[in-house]
C-alpha positions as a Python dict, from the first residue, in 0.01 Angstrom:
ca = {
    (1, 'M'): (0, 0, 0),
    (2, 'F'): (343, -144, 61),
    (3, 'L'): (637, -70, -167),
    (4, 'R'): (631, -416, -327),
    (5, 'E'): (271, -377, -443),
    (6, 'A'): (340, -23, -568),
    (7, 'L'): (639, -149, -768),
    (8, 'C'): (429, -426, -923),
    (9, 'R'): (142, -193, -1009),
    (10, 'D'): (371, 67, -1161),
    (11, 'A'): (548, -205, -1364),
    (12, 'E'): (207, -312, -1502),
    (13, 'I'): (123, 46, -1591),
    (14, 'Q'): (461, 90, -1763),
    (15, 'E'): (387, -224, -1969),
    (16, 'D'): (41, -87, -2057),
    (17, 'I'): (200, 237, -2175),
    (18, 'A'): (458, 42, -2377),
    (19, 'N'): (179, -160, -2541),
    (20, 'L'): (-11, 157, -2623),
    (21, 'Y'): (300, 308, -2785),
    (22, 'A'): (358, -15, -2979),
    (23, 'N'): (-1, -9, -3106),
    (24, 'L'): (29, 353, -3211),
    (25, 'A'): (359, 278, -3386),
    (26, 'S'): (202, -5, -3586),
    (27, 'R'): (-103, 204, -3669),
    (28, 'Y'): (108, 487, -3810),
    (29, 'A'): (380, 270, -3963),
    (30, 'S'): (371, 476, -4282),
    (31, 'D'): (526, 769, -4091),
    (32, 'A'): (882, 648, -4029),
    (33, 'A'): (984, 934, -3798),
    (34, 'L'): (674, 901, -3578),
    (35, 'T'): (705, 522, -3569),
    (36, 'S'): (1071, 542, -3473),
    (37, 'R'): (1000, 782, -3187),
    (38, 'L'): (708, 574, -3059),
    (39, 'K'): (923, 258, -3066),
    (40, 'E'): (1192, 439, -2862),
    (41, 'M'): (927, 540, -2611),
    (42, 'E'): (795, 183, -2602),
    (43, 'W'): (1146, 50, -2532),
    (44, 'R'): (1191, 303, -2249),
    (45, 'E'): (864, 197, -2084),
    (46, 'R'): (949, -174, -2109),
    (47, 'R'): (1290, -105, -1957),
    (48, 'R'): (1130, 85, -1668),
    (49, 'S'): (897, -206, -1607),
    (50, 'R'): (1190, -451, -1597),
    (51, 'V'): (1380, -228, -1353),
    (52, 'L'): (1080, -210, -1121),
    (53, 'L'): (1037, -588, -1133),
    (54, 'A'): (1408, -633, -1060),
    (55, 'I'): (1359, -434, -740),
    (56, 'V'): (1065, -661, -652),
    (57, 'A'): (1294, -961, -704),
    (58, 'A'): (1561, -804, -482),
    (59, 'Q'): (1298, -749, -213),
    (60, 'A'): (1199, -1115, -231),
    (61, 'V'): (1548, -1208, -108),
    (62, 'S'): (1505, -996, 204),
    (63, 'E'): (1147, -1119, 244),
    (64, 'S'): (1025, -765, 300),
    (65, 'D'): (732, -582, 146),
    (66, 'G'): (910, -254, 208),
    (67, 'P'): (767, 57, 367),
    (68, 'F'): (398, 141, 368),
    (69, 'L'): (323, 418, 117),
    (70, 'V'): (30, 649, 172),
    (71, 'H'): (36, 884, -129),
    (72, 'V'): (143, 642, -404),
    (73, 'P'): (-190, 454, -446),
    (74, 'L'): (-365, 777, -546),
    (75, 'Q'): (-85, 868, -787),
    (76, 'L'): (-98, 523, -944),
    (77, 'A'): (-477, 538, -972),
    (78, 'R'): (-455, 873, -1154),
    (79, 'L'): (-186, 735, -1382),
    (80, 'R'): (-392, 424, -1459),
    (81, 'K'): (-691, 645, -1547),
    (82, 'T'): (-475, 860, -1774),
    (83, 'V'): (-352, 548, -1955),
    (84, 'A'): (-708, 411, -1985),
    (85, 'D'): (-826, 744, -2128),
    (86, 'A'): (-533, 747, -2370),
    (87, 'R'): (-611, 390, -2480),
    (88, 'H'): (-972, 496, -2544),
    (89, 'D'): (-854, 799, -2742),
    (90, 'A'): (-622, 578, -2945),
    (91, 'L'): (-915, 367, -3064),
    (92, 'S'): (-1070, 667, -3238),
    (93, 'A'): (-743, 832, -3346),
    (94, 'V'): (-717, 877, -3721),
    (95, 'E'): (-442, 1131, -3785),
    (96, 'P'): (-77, 1093, -3681),
    (97, 'V'): (-111, 1413, -3480),
    (98, 'C'): (-351, 1220, -3257),
    (99, 'A'): (-71, 981, -3164),
    (100, 'V'): (143, 1275, -3062),
    (101, 'E'): (-139, 1418, -2849),
    (102, 'I'): (-194, 1081, -2681),
    (103, 'A'): (177, 1047, -2604),
    (104, 'E'): (189, 1405, -2473),
    (105, 'K'): (-103, 1331, -2239),
    (106, 'I'): (78, 1029, -2095),
    (107, 'E'): (415, 1202, -2074),
    (108, 'A'): (259, 1502, -1894),
    (109, 'C'): (129, 1301, -1597),
    (110, 'D'): (331, 1230, -1282),
    (111, 'R'): (463, 894, -1398),
    (112, 'G'): (828, 1004, -1405),
    (113, 'A'): (804, 1131, -1049),
    (114, 'I'): (632, 813, -933),
    (115, 'Y'): (896, 599, -1104),
    (116, 'Q'): (1183, 799, -950),
    (117, 'S'): (1037, 785, -600),
    (118, 'L'): (983, 408, -625),
    (119, 'L'): (1339, 364, -751),
    (120, 'E'): (1472, 562, -459),
    (121, 'L'): (1264, 365, -209),
    (122, 'G'): (1378, 35, -360),
    (123, 'R'): (1745, 126, -385),
    (124, 'S'): (1828, -8, -38),
    (125, 'E'): (1689, -354, -125),
    (126, 'V'): (1899, -372, -441),
    (127, 'T'): (2206, -251, -252),
    (128, 'R'): (2147, -513, 18),
    (129, 'L'): (2116, -788, -244),
    (130, 'L'): (2435, -677, -420),
    (131, 'R'): (2619, -669, -87),
    (132, 'L'): (2503, -1026, -15),
    (133, 'V'): (2625, -1141, -355),
    (134, 'D'): (2956, -953, -328),
    (135, 'N'): (3028, -1090, 18),
    (136, 'Q'): (2915, -1437, -83),
    (137, 'L'): (2666, -1440, 201),
    (138, 'L'): (2412, -1624, -10),
    (139, 'P'): (2429, -2001, 16),
    (140, 'P'): (2631, -2158, -265),
    (141, 'C'): (2450, -2341, -539),
    (142, 'R'): (2485, -2713, -480),
    (143, 'E'): (2213, -2871, -688),
    (144, 'R'): (2392, -3207, -710),
    (145, 'V'): (2421, -3227, -331),
    (146, 'H'): (2051, -3146, -290),
    (147, 'L'): (1955, -3402, -553),
    (148, 'A'): (2173, -3668, -390),
    (149, 'R'): (2011, -3599, -51),
    (150, 'L'): (1668, -3611, -211),
    (151, 'H'): (1755, -3943, -373),
    (152, 'E'): (1882, -4084, -40),
    (153, 'A'): (1565, -3967, 138),
    (154, 'A'): (1349, -4132, -129),
    (155, 'Q'): (1543, -4459, -99),
    (156, 'A'): (1516, -4451, 281),
    (157, 'L'): (1143, -4394, 256),
    (158, 'A'): (1107, -4676, 2),
    (159, 'S'): (1303, -4923, 218),
    (160, 'A'): (1106, -4822, 530),
    (161, 'A'): (780, -4885, 345),
    (162, 'S'): (883, -5236, 238),
}
């Protein structure tokens, strides 16, 4: 699995975890402290997902899939299974303590280590993109020029057809 695919898969998993935390928060809305903590955890997971997807976007500029990763697919598969098990447990959870146990199960898996390693591997792509922007090496935005050329090409095509 290349880095780009790993980033996308981990971003999806982070979103799944965020959705699980959001569901637990709404289920136990009567417990303000628990709900507040679960919403903080949901926000953190959504932010992680956005960061991972930002690295994917930075990679798109360099048109690279990144390095090939051997160990990450297994880690992501274990993480996905943990999240699926937690989602199943959440369906039958009745007591607020169940929400805590579900969150502990997710927090105890390797997801932080996976996230950190993917961030480190993607750092060079983000740095390269920032360097391009800082040095103005990206082509300037000239939408009007492109539209004018498109209009001229269309008129030339129309006059050639008649």
